C-alpha positions as CSV (number, residue, x, y, z in Angstrom):
1,M,-37.8,-45.3,50.9
2,G,-41.2,-45.6,52.5
3,E,-42.7,-44.4,55.7
4,T,-41.1,-45.5,59.0
5,K,-43.3,-46.5,61.9
6,R,-42.2,-47.1,65.5
7,Q,-43.9,-49.0,68.3
8,S,-42.8,-49.6,71.9
9,Y,-43.0,-53.2,73.0
10,T,-42.4,-55.2,76.1
11,F,-40.7,-58.6,75.8
12,T,-42.4,-61.4,77.8
13,V,-41.1,-64.9,78.1
14,R,-43.8,-67.5,77.3
15,E,-43.7,-71.2,76.7
16,Y,-45.0,-73.3,73.9
17,G,-47.2,-76.3,74.8
18,D,-44.1,-78.5,75.1
19,G,-42.4,-76.1,77.6
20,T,-40.0,-74.6,75.1
21,P,-39.6,-70.9,76.0
22,Y,-39.9,-68.0,73.5
23,I,-40.1,-64.3,73.8
24,A,-43.4,-62.6,73.0
25,C,-43.3,-59.0,71.8
26,E,-46.3,-57.2,73.3
27,P,-47.2,-53.7,72.0
28,V,-47.4,-50.8,74.5
29,G,-50.3,-48.5,73.9
30,R,-52.1,-48.5,70.5
31,E,-50.9,-51.3,68.3
32,W,-50.1,-50.7,64.7
33,R,-51.1,-53.2,62.1
34,V,-47.8,-53.3,60.1
35,F,-47.6,-57.0,60.9
36,G,-51.2,-57.7,60.2
37,K,-53.5,-59.5,62.6
38,G,-51.0,-61.6,64.4
39,S,-48.2,-61.5,66.9
40,L,-44.5,-60.9,66.9
41,S,-42.1,-63.2,68.8
42,F,-38.6,-64.4,69.0
43,V,-37.9,-68.1,68.6
44,L,-34.9,-69.0,70.8
45,P,-32.2,-71.6,70.0
46,I,-33.0,-75.2,70.8
47,G,-32.1,-76.0,74.4
48,T,-32.6,-72.5,75.7
49,T,-33.6,-72.8,79.4
50,L,-36.4,-70.8,81.0
51,K,-33.8,-69.0,83.1
52,S,-31.7,-68.0,80.0
53,A,-34.9,-66.9,78.2
54,K,-35.8,-64.6,81.1
55,K,-32.3,-63.1,81.1
56,A,-32.7,-62.4,77.3
57,G,-36.2,-60.9,77.8
58,A,-34.8,-58.7,80.6
59,F,-32.0,-57.5,78.4
60,L,-34.4,-56.6,75.6
61,N,-36.7,-54.7,77.9
62,K,-33.8,-52.7,79.3
63,N,-32.1,-52.0,75.9
64,I,-34.7,-51.8,73.2
65,D,-36.8,-48.7,73.2
66,S,-39.0,-49.5,70.2
67,I,-39.2,-51.5,67.1
68,S,-39.3,-49.7,63.8
69,F,-40.6,-50.8,60.4
70,T,-39.9,-49.0,57.1
71,E,-42.0,-49.9,54.1
72,A,-39.8,-50.8,51.1
73,L,-41.0,-49.2,48.0
74,G,-40.6,-51.5,45.0
75,P,-39.8,-50.1,41.6
76,D,-43.5,-50.1,40.5
77,K,-45.3,-49.5,43.8
78,Y,-45.5,-45.7,43.4
79,A,-44.7,-45.4,39.7
80,H,-47.9,-43.4,39.1
81,R,-46.6,-40.7,41.4
82,R,-43.4,-40.2,39.3
83,S,-45.2,-39.8,36.0
């Protein structure tokens, strides 16, 4: 198993151009680049209201401390280290 990294995030409700809500994950403090140059968000089910999205965002902010990512080591990724 590879290295595990953790990052604290806040969860903010935003809307696409058509008004459809989604939850944007915004890093707290220094951002790690595990996801590359981009953003992390949650796409909500079709028909989710802004009110429901805000409830979901509030729940995430209260109950999620951080997001972790563990690099998966494939069978050949570090083969040179085992030789």
